[in-house]
NUDOPA-219990 format. One record per residue (C-alpha): z, x, y; residue in three letters. Coordinates in steps of 0.2 Angstrom, whole numbers, plus 2048, in hexadecimal, padded with zeros to 3 digits. Example, Ala and Ser with C-alpha at 12.3 -4.5 7.8 and 13.67 -1.06 7.14 Angstrom:
BEGIN
82783E7EAALA
8248447FBSER
//
This chain:
BEGIN
D54356B78UNK
D64352B6BUNK
D58354B5EUNK
D53364B60UNK
D66369B65UNK
D68361B54UNK
D5936EB4CUNK
D6137EB55UNK
D71379B4DUNK
D6B375B3BUNK
D62385B3AUNK
D6E391B41UNK
D7B389B34UNK
D6D38DB27UNK
D6C3A0B2CUNK
D7D3A1B2DUNK
D80399B1BUNK
D713A6B14UNK
D7B3B4B1CUNK
D8A3AFB14UNK
D833ADB04UNK
D7B3BDB05UNK
D8A3C6B0BUNK
D943BEAFBUNK
D863C2AEEUNK
D873D4AF5UNK
D9A3D5AF3UNK
D9B3CFAE2UNK
D8A3DAADCUNK
D983E9AE4UNK
DA73E1ADCUNK
D9E3E0ACBUNK
D953F1ACCUNK
DA73F7ACCUNK
DAF3EEAC0UNK
DA13F2AB5UNK
DA8402AB4UNK
DB73FEAABUNK
DB9401A98UNK
DB83F2A8BUNK
DBE3F8A7BUNK
DC3409A76UNK
DB640AA68UNK
DC440EA5CUNK
DC2406A49UNK
DD2401A47UNK
DCF3F8A36UNK
DCD409A30UNK
DE0410A28UNK
DE941FA35UNK
DE442FA2EUNK
DEF43AA3BUNK
E01432A39UNK
E0A43CA45UNK
E03432A53UNK
E10426A4CUNK
E1E433A4FUNK
E2D435A47UNK
E3C42EA51UNK
E3E425A61UNK
E5142CA63UNK
E5941AA62UNK
E6A41CA68UNK
E77413A5EUNK
E8140FA6EUNK
E72404A74UNK
E743F9A64UNK
E803EFA5BUNK
E7F3F2A47UNK
E743F8A3AUNK
E6F3EBA30UNK
E623EEA21UNK
E563DDA21UNK
E443DCA18UNK
E353D5A22UNK
E373D0A34UNK
E2E3C0A37UNK
E2B3B9A49UNK
E323A9A4EUNK
E2B397A4AUNK
E2338DA57UNK
E1438FA66UNK
E0F39CA72UNK
E16394A85UNK
E08392A8EUNK
E0A38EAA2UNK
DF838BAADUNK
DFE395ABCUNK
E043A4AB3UNK
DF93B2AAFUNK
E013BEAA1UNK
DF83D0AA0UNK
DFF3DEA94UNK
E003F0A9BUNK
DFF3FBA8DUNK
E0140FA90UNK
DFB419A82UNK
DFF42BA7FUNK
DF0436A81UNK
DF1446A8EUNK
DDD445A92UNK
DD2437A97UNK
DCA431A85UNK
DD5423A7CUNK
DD8427A6AUNK
DE141FA5DUNK
DF341FA62UNK
E04415A64UNK
E0840AA73UNK
E16417A7EUNK
E17408A8BUNK
E163F6A88UNK
E183E8A99UNK
E133DBA9BUNK
E0F3D7AADUNK
E103C2AB2UNK
E083BBAC1UNK
E0B3AAAC7UNK
DFE3A5AD3UNK
E06394AD9UNK
E1839EADCUNK
E0E3ADAE1UNK
E1A3B7AD7UNK
E173C6ACDUNK
E243CBABDUNK
E263DAAB1UNK
E2A3D9AA0UNK
E2C3EAA96UNK
E2D3E9A83UNK
E393F7A7AUNK
E2F400A71UNK
E393FFA60UNK
E3A3EEA5EUNK
E393EBA4CUNK
E283DFA48UNK
E1F3DDA37UNK
E0D3E5A39UNK
E003DEA2EUNK
DFC3EAA1EUNK
E083F5A23UNK
E193EDA23UNK
E293EDA2FUNK
E273FBA3EUNK
E293FEA4FUNK
E203F3A5CUNK
E19403A65UNK
E10407A53UNK
E053F6A53UNK
DF93FEA5FUNK
DF740CA55UNK
DF2401A44UNK
DE93F3A4EUNK
DE63F6A60UNK
DE83ECA6FUNK
DE23DCA66UNK
DF03DCA59UNK
DFD3E3A64UNK
DF83D4A6EUNK
DFA3C8A60UNK
E0B3D0A5BUNK
E123CEA6CUNK
E0E3BAA6CUNK
E143B6A5AUNK
E243BEA5EUNK
E273B9A6EUNK
E1E3ACA71UNK
E163B0A82UNK
E043ABA86UNK
DFB3BDA89UNK
DEB3C1A82UNK
DE53CCA8FUNK
DE83E1A92UNK
DE63EEA9AUNK
DE9400A92UNK
DEA411A9AUNK
DF1421A94UNK
DFA431A99UNK
DEB439AA1UNK
DE6428AABUNK
DF8425AB3UNK
DFB437AB9UNK
DEB437AC2UNK
DED426AC7UNK
DFE42AACFUNK
DF743AAD8UNK
DE7432ADEUNK
DF0425AE8UNK
DFB432AF2UNK
E0A430AE7UNK
E18425AE4UNK
E2A425AEBUNK
E38424AE1UNK
E4B420AE3UNK
E5442DAD7UNK
E6642DAD3UNK
E6D43DAD3UNK
E6E43FABEUNK
E5B43AABFUNK
E58448ACEUNK
E61456AC3UNK
E58453AB5UNK
E47455ABCUNK
E4E463AC3UNK
E5246AAB2UNK
E42467AACUNK
E3A46EABBUNK
E4647EABBUNK
E4847CACFUNK
E50472ADBUNK
E41467ADEUNK
E49455ADEUNK
E5944DAE6UNK
E6243BAE5UNK
E5842FAF1UNK
E4642DAF3UNK
E3B439AEDUNK
E2843AAECUNK
E2043EADBUNK
E0D442AD8UNK
E0643CAC5UNK
E0F44AAB9UNK
E20447AC1UNK
E1E435AC1UNK
E1A436AB0UNK
E27440AABUNK
E33436AB5UNK
E2D428AABUNK
E3242DA9AUNK
E43434A9DUNK
E4D42BA8FUNK
E5A439A8AUNK
E62437A99UNK
E68427A94UNK
E5D41BA8BUNK
E4C414A86UNK
E55404A8FUNK
E5540FA9EUNK
E44418A9CUNK
E3B406A9DUNK
E43403AAFUNK
E3E413AB4UNK
E2A40EAADUNK
E2C3FFAB9UNK
E33407AC6UNK
E22412AC8UNK
E16405AC5UNK
E203F9AD4UNK
E1E409ADDUNK
E0B40DAD9UNK
E083FBADDUNK
E123FDAEEUNK
E0840FAF3UNK
DF8405AEDUNK
DF83F9AF9UNK
DF9405B09UNK
DE940DB04UNK
DD740BB0DUNK
DC8402B06UNK
DC0412B07UNK
DCD419AFCUNK
DCC40BAF0UNK
DBC40DAEFUNK
DBD420AEAUNK
DC941DADEUNK
DC140EAD5UNK
DB1419AD1UNK
DBE427ACAUNK
DCC41DAC0UNK
DC140CABBUNK
DB9416AADUNK
DCA41DAA5UNK
DD240AAA4UNK
DD03FEA95UNK
DD13EBA95UNK
DCB3DDA8EUNK
DCC3D3AA0UNK
DBA3CDAA6UNK
DB33D2AB7UNK
DB73BFABBUNK
DC73C0AB6UNK
DCB3D2ABEUNK
DC43C9ACFUNK
DCE3BAACFUNK
DDC3C6ACDUNK
DD73CFADBUNK
DD53C0AE5UNK
DE83BEAE3UNK
DEC3CFAE9UNK
DED3C8AFEUNK
DFA3BCAF8UNK
E063C8AEEUNK
E053D5AFAUNK
E173DDAFDUNK
E1D3D3AEDUNK
E2B3DAAE4UNK
E293D7AD0UNK
E393CFACAUNK
E3B3DCAB8UNK
E453D9AA8UNK
E453E3A97UNK
E443DAA85UNK
E4D3D8A7BUNK
E5A3D1A87UNK
E6C3D9A87UNK
E773D1A78UNK
E673CBA6DUNK
E633DBA64UNK
E6A3E5A57UNK
E653F4A4CUNK
E5C3F4A3CUNK
E593FFA2FUNK
E4A3FFA25UNK
E46403A12UNK
E3E411A18UNK
E4D415A22UNK
E44414A33UNK
E5040BA3FUNK
E4A3FCA49UNK
E4F3F2A58UNK
E513DFA4FUNK
E543D3A5CUNK
E563C1A5CUNK
E413BBA5FUNK
E463AAA62UNK
E533ACA6FUNK
E493B9A78UNK
E373ADA78UNK
E423A1A82UNK
E493ADA8DUNK
E383B5A92UNK
E313A3A94UNK
E403A0AA1UNK
E3C3B2AABUNK
E2A3AEAACUNK
E2C39DAB0UNK
E393A2AC0UNK
E46397AB7UNK
E4F3A7AB8UNK
E4C3B9ABFUNK
E573C2AB5UNK
E633C2AA4UNK
E713C3AB0UNK
E6C3B3AB8UNK
E6A3ABAA5UNK
E7E3B2AA2UNK
E843ABAB2UNK
E7E39BAADUNK
E8539AA9DUNK
E963A0AA4UNK
E96391AB0UNK
E92385AA0UNK
E9F38EA98UNK
EAB38AAA8UNK
EA6378AA9UNK
EA8375A97UNK
EBA37FA97UNK
EC0371AA5UNK
EB8361A9DUNK
EC1367A8CUNK
ED036FA89UNK
ECB377A79UNK
EC1384A81UNK
EC7390A73UNK
EC1387A66UNK
EB0387A6EUNK
EAF399A71UNK
EB239CA5EUNK
EA638FA59UNK
E99398A64UNK
E9D3A9A5DUNK
E9D3A3A4DUNK
E8B39EA51UNK
E863AFA56UNK
E8E3B7A47UNK
E843ABA3AUNK
E733AFA42UNK
E773C2A40UNK
E7C3BFA2FUNK
E6B3B5A2CUNK
E613C4A34UNK
E663D0A27UNK
E643C4A18UNK
//
Protein backbone atom coordinates (compact mmCIF):
# COMPACT_ATOMS: atom_id res chain seq x y z
CA UNK A 1 0.00 0.00 0.00
CA UNK A 2 2.78 2.37 0.95
CA UNK A 3 4.69 1.62 -2.27
CA UNK A 4 1.55 2.32 -4.29
CA UNK A 5 1.12 5.72 -2.60
CA UNK A 6 4.75 6.56 -3.33
CA UNK A 7 4.34 5.56 -7.00
CA UNK A 8 1.24 7.73 -7.32
CA UNK A 9 3.01 10.68 -5.68
CA UNK A 10 6.02 10.33 -7.96
CA UNK A 11 3.75 10.08 -11.03
CA UNK A 12 1.82 13.20 -10.03
CA UNK A 13 5.07 15.05 -9.37
CA UNK A 14 6.43 14.06 -12.77
CA UNK A 15 3.24 15.19 -14.50
CA UNK A 16 3.37 18.55 -12.70
CA UNK A 17 7.02 18.93 -13.63
CA UNK A 18 6.26 18.21 -17.30
CA UNK A 19 3.38 20.72 -17.27
CA UNK A 20 5.66 23.33 -15.67
CA UNK A 21 8.36 22.73 -18.28
CA UNK A 22 5.82 22.98 -21.11
CA UNK A 23 4.38 26.22 -19.73
CA UNK A 24 7.89 27.62 -19.24
CA UNK A 25 8.78 26.65 -22.80
CA UNK A 26 5.63 28.28 -24.16
CA UNK A 27 6.29 31.45 -22.16
CA UNK A 28 9.89 31.53 -23.39
CA UNK A 29 8.76 30.99 -26.98
CA UNK A 30 6.12 33.71 -26.68
CA UNK A 31 8.54 36.20 -25.13
CA UNK A 32 11.24 35.56 -27.72
CA UNK A 33 8.71 35.82 -30.56
CA UNK A 34 7.97 39.34 -29.31
CA UNK A 35 11.58 40.34 -28.67
CA UNK A 36 12.63 39.11 -32.12
CA UNK A 37 10.60 42.00 -33.49
CA UNK A 38 13.10 44.50 -32.06
CA UNK A 39 15.52 46.06 -34.54
CA UNK A 40 19.17 45.10 -34.04
CA UNK A 41 21.17 47.74 -35.91
CA UNK A 42 19.89 50.60 -38.08
CA UNK A 43 21.63 49.43 -41.27
CA UNK A 44 23.58 52.67 -41.66
CA UNK A 45 27.24 52.54 -42.70
CA UNK A 46 28.85 55.03 -40.33
CA UNK A 47 32.27 54.54 -41.96
CA UNK A 48 31.08 56.69 -44.86
CA UNK A 49 31.45 60.49 -44.67
CA UNK A 50 28.40 62.60 -43.91
CA UNK A 51 26.95 63.85 -47.19
CA UNK A 52 24.17 66.01 -45.77
CA UNK A 53 25.78 68.20 -43.10
CA UNK A 54 22.43 69.87 -42.35
CA UNK A 55 21.72 67.01 -39.92
CA UNK A 56 24.39 68.45 -37.63
CA UNK A 57 22.57 71.74 -37.17
CA UNK A 58 24.12 75.18 -36.92
CA UNK A 59 23.61 76.21 -33.31
CA UNK A 60 22.47 74.77 -29.99
CA UNK A 61 21.76 78.27 -28.70
CA UNK A 62 23.87 77.89 -25.56
CA UNK A 63 22.91 80.61 -23.11
CA UNK A 64 26.07 82.23 -21.74
CA UNK A 65 24.46 82.81 -18.35
CA UNK A 66 24.57 79.05 -17.78
CA UNK A 67 28.29 78.89 -18.50
CA UNK A 68 31.29 80.39 -16.78
CA UNK A 69 34.02 81.84 -18.96
CA UNK A 70 34.97 81.49 -22.60
CA UNK A 71 38.08 79.45 -23.15
CA UNK A 72 40.01 78.80 -26.34
CA UNK A 73 41.63 75.40 -26.33
CA UNK A 74 43.05 72.55 -28.32
CA UNK A 75 42.13 68.89 -28.45
CA UNK A 76 39.72 67.70 -25.77
CA UNK A 77 41.16 64.59 -24.14
CA UNK A 78 39.36 62.14 -21.84
CA UNK A 79 40.70 61.69 -18.31
CA UNK A 80 43.07 58.87 -17.46
CA UNK A 81 41.96 55.79 -15.55
CA UNK A 82 39.80 52.70 -16.00
CA UNK A 83 36.06 52.40 -16.43
CA UNK A 84 34.21 51.95 -13.12
CA UNK A 85 32.59 48.50 -13.10
CA UNK A 86 30.02 47.38 -10.51
CA UNK A 87 28.65 43.83 -10.60
CA UNK A 88 25.10 44.63 -9.44
CA UNK A 89 24.59 47.69 -11.65
CA UNK A 90 23.35 47.57 -15.25
CA UNK A 91 23.67 50.76 -17.29
CA UNK A 92 21.80 51.33 -20.54
CA UNK A 93 22.18 54.40 -22.74
CA UNK A 94 18.81 55.76 -23.89
CA UNK A 95 19.23 57.62 -27.18
CA UNK A 96 16.61 59.85 -28.76
CA UNK A 97 17.31 60.82 -32.35
CA UNK A 98 15.41 63.47 -34.25
CA UNK A 99 13.77 61.63 -37.18
CA UNK A 100 10.06 62.35 -37.63
CA UNK A 101 9.02 59.03 -39.21
CA UNK A 102 9.48 55.31 -38.54
CA UNK A 103 12.73 54.96 -40.48
CA UNK A 104 16.07 55.49 -38.73
CA UNK A 105 18.43 57.75 -40.67
CA UNK A 106 21.83 59.25 -40.01
CA UNK A 107 21.10 61.88 -37.39
CA UNK A 108 22.40 63.46 -34.23
CA UNK A 109 21.43 62.33 -30.74
CA UNK A 110 18.92 64.90 -29.53
CA UNK A 111 18.69 63.23 -26.11
CA UNK A 112 21.13 61.01 -24.19
CA UNK A 113 20.34 59.46 -20.81
CA UNK A 114 21.97 56.70 -18.82
CA UNK A 115 19.36 54.42 -17.23
CA UNK A 116 21.04 52.67 -14.29
CA UNK A 117 19.42 49.67 -12.57
CA UNK A 118 20.85 48.45 -9.27
CA UNK A 119 19.56 44.87 -8.84
CA UNK A 120 20.91 44.59 -5.30
CA UNK A 121 19.34 47.80 -3.98
CA UNK A 122 16.33 47.67 -6.37
CA UNK A 123 16.85 51.30 -7.43
CA UNK A 124 16.58 53.25 -10.67
CA UNK A 125 18.73 56.22 -11.62
CA UNK A 126 18.55 58.48 -14.67
CA UNK A 127 21.51 60.59 -15.73
CA UNK A 128 21.15 63.09 -18.58
CA UNK A 129 24.15 64.21 -20.60
CA UNK A 130 24.18 67.79 -21.90
CA UNK A 131 24.26 67.70 -25.72
CA UNK A 132 26.80 70.50 -26.11
CA UNK A 133 29.58 68.84 -24.07
CA UNK A 134 32.77 69.14 -26.08
CA UNK A 135 34.55 65.87 -26.94
CA UNK A 136 37.08 64.71 -29.48
CA UNK A 137 35.64 62.73 -32.40
CA UNK A 138 38.01 60.43 -34.35
CA UNK A 139 38.90 61.79 -37.81
CA UNK A 140 36.71 64.83 -37.16
CA UNK A 141 38.15 66.86 -34.30
CA UNK A 142 36.53 68.55 -31.32
CA UNK A 143 32.75 68.85 -31.50
CA UNK A 144 29.51 68.48 -29.55
CA UNK A 145 28.66 65.17 -27.92
CA UNK A 146 25.34 65.18 -29.79
CA UNK A 147 27.25 64.97 -33.09
CA UNK A 148 29.16 61.81 -32.12
CA UNK A 149 26.14 59.70 -33.04
CA UNK A 150 25.90 61.22 -36.50
CA UNK A 151 29.55 60.48 -37.19
CA UNK A 152 29.86 57.01 -35.65
CA UNK A 153 26.47 55.71 -34.57
CA UNK A 154 25.65 54.11 -31.21
CA UNK A 155 28.93 52.23 -30.85
CA UNK A 156 31.08 55.36 -31.11
CA UNK A 157 28.73 57.24 -28.78
CA UNK A 158 28.98 54.44 -26.19
CA UNK A 159 32.76 54.37 -26.51
CA UNK A 160 32.96 58.16 -26.13
CA UNK A 161 30.81 58.19 -22.98
CA UNK A 162 32.82 55.31 -21.48
CA UNK A 163 36.07 57.13 -22.19
CA UNK A 164 35.09 60.57 -20.88
CA UNK A 165 32.89 59.59 -17.92
CA UNK A 166 34.45 56.21 -16.98
CA UNK A 167 31.02 54.60 -16.78
CA UNK A 168 30.41 50.95 -17.59
CA UNK A 169 27.85 51.28 -20.38
CA UNK A 170 27.91 49.09 -23.49
CA UNK A 171 24.18 48.63 -24.18
CA UNK A 172 21.82 51.13 -25.78
CA UNK A 173 18.17 51.60 -26.74
CA UNK A 174 17.39 54.04 -29.56
CA UNK A 175 14.06 55.63 -30.43
CA UNK A 176 13.23 58.67 -32.52
CA UNK A 177 10.64 61.45 -32.30
CA UNK A 178 8.04 59.41 -34.18
CA UNK A 179 8.33 56.40 -31.86
CA UNK A 180 8.31 58.66 -28.82
CA UNK A 181 5.07 60.36 -29.88
CA UNK A 182 3.41 57.08 -30.89
CA UNK A 183 4.34 55.27 -27.67
CA UNK A 184 3.17 58.09 -25.37
CA UNK A 185 -0.17 58.34 -27.17
CA UNK A 186 -0.73 54.57 -27.26
CA UNK A 187 -0.11 54.02 -23.55
CA UNK A 188 -2.83 56.58 -22.82
CA UNK A 189 -0.72 59.71 -22.47
CA UNK A 190 1.27 60.94 -19.47
CA UNK A 191 0.52 63.26 -16.58
CA UNK A 192 2.95 66.15 -16.19
CA UNK A 193 2.99 68.79 -13.45
CA UNK A 194 3.42 72.15 -15.20
CA UNK A 195 4.71 75.39 -13.78
CA UNK A 196 2.79 78.54 -14.64
CA UNK A 197 5.52 79.60 -17.09
CA UNK A 198 5.49 76.19 -18.82
CA UNK A 199 1.69 76.27 -19.15
CA UNK A 200 1.81 79.74 -20.70
CA UNK A 201 4.58 78.66 -23.07
CA UNK A 202 2.59 75.66 -24.32
CA UNK A 203 -0.56 77.76 -24.63
CA UNK A 204 1.35 80.24 -26.79
CA UNK A 205 2.42 77.38 -29.05
CA UNK A 206 -1.12 75.98 -29.20
CA UNK A 207 -2.56 79.49 -29.62
CA UNK A 208 -5.30 78.65 -27.16
CA UNK A 209 -5.70 78.12 -23.41
CA UNK A 210 -5.42 74.33 -23.26
CA UNK A 211 -3.03 73.97 -20.32
CA UNK A 212 -2.86 75.28 -16.78
CA UNK A 213 -0.46 75.23 -13.85
CA UNK A 214 -0.51 71.82 -12.13
CA UNK A 215 -1.23 68.33 -13.49
CA UNK A 216 -2.01 68.05 -17.20
CA UNK A 217 -2.40 64.95 -19.36
CA UNK A 218 -0.36 65.02 -22.58
CA UNK A 219 -0.66 62.94 -25.73
CA UNK A 220 2.50 62.03 -27.63
CA UNK A 221 2.99 65.18 -29.75
CA UNK A 222 2.35 67.44 -26.75
CA UNK A 223 4.73 65.44 -24.55
CA UNK A 224 7.43 65.81 -27.21
CA UNK A 225 6.78 69.55 -27.46
CA UNK A 226 7.10 69.83 -23.68
CA UNK A 227 10.26 67.70 -23.57
CA UNK A 228 11.96 69.94 -26.15
CA UNK A 229 11.28 73.31 -24.48
CA UNK A 230 14.56 75.13 -23.89
CA UNK A 231 14.08 78.77 -24.94
CA UNK A 232 11.84 79.31 -21.92
CA UNK A 233 14.86 78.89 -19.64
CA UNK A 234 17.79 76.67 -20.71
CA UNK A 235 18.95 73.37 -22.16
CA UNK A 236 19.53 72.19 -18.59
CA UNK A 237 15.83 72.62 -17.78
CA UNK A 238 14.97 70.92 -21.05
CA UNK A 239 16.89 67.87 -19.90
CA UNK A 240 14.95 67.82 -16.63
CA UNK A 241 11.69 67.89 -18.59
CA UNK A 242 12.79 64.90 -20.65
CA UNK A 243 13.38 62.90 -17.48
CA UNK A 244 9.97 63.91 -16.11
CA UNK A 245 8.33 62.53 -19.26
CA UNK A 246 10.32 59.28 -19.04
CA UNK A 247 9.30 58.78 -15.40
CA UNK A 248 5.66 59.60 -16.20
CA UNK A 249 5.71 57.12 -19.10
CA UNK A 250 7.09 54.38 -16.83
CA UNK A 251 4.36 55.08 -14.26
CA UNK A 252 1.65 54.99 -16.93
CA UNK A 253 2.98 51.82 -18.57
CA UNK A 254 2.79 49.96 -15.24
CA UNK A 255 -0.99 50.53 -15.22
CA UNK A 256 -1.60 48.76 -18.55
CA UNK A 257 -3.30 45.38 -18.87
CA UNK A 258 -1.44 42.39 -20.31
CA UNK A 259 -3.66 42.46 -23.41
CA UNK A 260 -2.78 46.12 -24.00
CA UNK A 261 0.91 45.44 -23.48
CA UNK A 262 0.72 42.57 -25.99
CA UNK A 263 -0.83 44.82 -28.64
CA UNK A 264 1.68 47.62 -28.02
CA UNK A 265 4.61 45.19 -28.20
CA UNK A 266 3.59 44.10 -31.71
CA UNK A 267 3.30 47.72 -32.83
CA UNK A 268 6.22 49.44 -31.08
CA UNK A 269 9.01 46.87 -30.79
CA UNK A 270 9.88 46.95 -34.53
CA UNK A 271 10.41 50.72 -34.17
CA UNK A 272 13.06 50.32 -31.44
CA UNK A 273 16.76 49.73 -32.10
CA UNK A 274 18.99 48.15 -29.44
CA UNK A 275 22.01 45.90 -28.98
CA UNK A 276 20.45 44.23 -25.93
CA UNK A 277 20.01 40.50 -26.50
CA UNK A 278 16.69 38.74 -25.90
CA UNK A 279 18.21 37.15 -22.80
CA UNK A 280 19.34 40.51 -21.44
CA UNK A 281 15.93 42.07 -22.06
CA UNK A 282 14.23 39.09 -20.38
CA UNK A 283 16.51 39.47 -17.37
CA UNK A 284 15.57 43.15 -17.12
CA UNK A 285 11.87 42.34 -17.44
CA UNK A 286 12.18 39.92 -14.51
CA UNK A 287 13.16 42.89 -12.34
CA UNK A 288 10.02 44.91 -13.14
CA UNK A 289 7.96 43.53 -10.19
CA UNK A 290 10.58 44.69 -7.68
CA UNK A 291 10.99 48.07 -9.39
CA UNK A 292 7.27 48.82 -9.84
CA UNK A 293 6.47 52.17 -8.26
CA UNK A 294 10.14 53.07 -7.71
CA UNK A 295 10.90 56.72 -8.47
CA UNK A 296 14.16 57.21 -10.30
CA UNK A 297 16.81 59.42 -8.72
CA UNK A 298 17.91 61.94 -11.35
CA UNK A 299 20.98 63.94 -12.25
CA UNK A 300 22.39 66.01 -15.11
CA UNK A 301 26.04 66.04 -16.19
CA UNK A 302 28.18 68.06 -16.17
CA UNK A 303 27.50 68.88 -12.52
CA UNK A 304 27.23 72.43 -11.26
CA UNK A 305 30.54 74.29 -10.86
CA UNK A 306 32.41 71.73 -13.01
CA UNK A 307 31.92 73.24 -16.48
CA UNK A 308 32.51 76.37 -18.51
CA UNK A 309 32.31 77.45 -22.15
CA UNK A 310 35.07 76.89 -24.67
CA UNK A 311 35.30 78.36 -28.15
CA UNK A 312 36.80 76.01 -30.73
CA UNK A 313 39.01 77.12 -33.59
CA UNK A 314 36.00 76.91 -35.94
CA UNK A 315 34.07 79.34 -33.72
CA UNK A 316 31.73 76.74 -32.26
CA UNK A 317 31.07 77.10 -28.52
CA UNK A 318 31.06 73.87 -26.54
CA UNK A 319 30.47 73.05 -22.88
CA UNK A 320 33.92 72.20 -21.50
CA UNK A 321 34.07 70.38 -18.19
CA UNK A 322 36.25 68.73 -15.60
CA UNK A 323 35.73 65.18 -16.88
CA UNK A 324 37.69 63.58 -14.05
CA UNK A 325 35.48 65.25 -11.44
CA UNK A 326 32.28 64.44 -13.31
CA UNK A 327 33.30 60.80 -13.69
CA UNK A 328 33.83 60.68 -9.92
CA UNK A 329 30.46 62.31 -9.22
CA UNK A 330 28.70 59.98 -11.67
CA UNK A 331 30.17 56.89 -10.02
CA UNK A 332 29.14 58.08 -6.55
CA UNK A 333 25.62 58.72 -7.84
CA UNK A 334 25.22 55.37 -9.59
CA UNK A 335 26.48 53.45 -6.55
CA UNK A 336 24.15 55.33 -4.21
CA UNK A 337 26.90 57.11 -2.30
CA UNK A 338 25.06 60.34 -3.13
CA UNK A 339 21.53 60.95 -4.43
CA UNK A 340 22.21 64.37 -5.94
CA UNK A 341 24.91 66.98 -6.45
CA UNK A 342 23.38 68.82 -3.49
CA UNK A 343 24.34 65.87 -1.26
CA UNK A 344 27.91 66.23 -2.44
CA UNK A 345 27.94 69.94 -1.68
CA UNK A 346 26.46 69.30 1.76
CA UNK A 347 29.23 66.81 2.53
CA UNK A 348 31.86 69.29 1.38
CA UNK A 349 30.31 72.06 3.49
CA UNK A 350 30.29 69.78 6.53
CA UNK A 351 33.90 68.84 5.91
CA UNK A 352 34.80 72.52 5.64
CA UNK A 353 33.00 73.28 8.90
CA UNK A 354 34.86 70.50 10.72
CA UNK A 355 38.17 71.73 9.43
CA UNK A 356 37.30 75.26 10.51
CA UNK A 357 36.66 74.04 14.08
CA UNK A 358 39.91 72.13 14.13
CA UNK A 359 42.05 74.85 12.55
CA UNK A 360 41.69 78.57 13.07
CA UNK A 361 43.39 79.25 9.73
CA UNK A 362 40.31 78.30 7.67
CA UNK A 363 40.56 81.43 5.53
CA UNK A 364 43.92 80.34 4.24
CA UNK A 365 42.52 76.87 3.47
CA UNK A 366 39.75 78.44 1.40
CA UNK A 367 42.32 80.46 -0.53
CA UNK A 368 44.24 77.26 -1.26
CA UNK A 369 41.08 75.57 -2.53
CA UNK A 370 40.26 78.54 -4.76
CA UNK A 371 43.79 78.55 -6.12
CA UNK A 372 43.52 74.84 -6.93
CA UNK A 373 40.29 75.37 -8.90
CA UNK A 374 41.79 78.31 -10.79
CA UNK A 375 44.86 76.25 -11.65
CA UNK A 376 42.68 73.51 -13.15
CA UNK A 377 40.76 75.92 -15.34
CA UNK A 378 43.92 77.66 -16.48
CA UNK A 379 45.50 74.35 -17.43
CA UNK A 380 42.34 73.41 -19.32
CA UNK A 381 42.75 76.38 -21.60
CA UNK A 382 46.37 75.74 -22.52
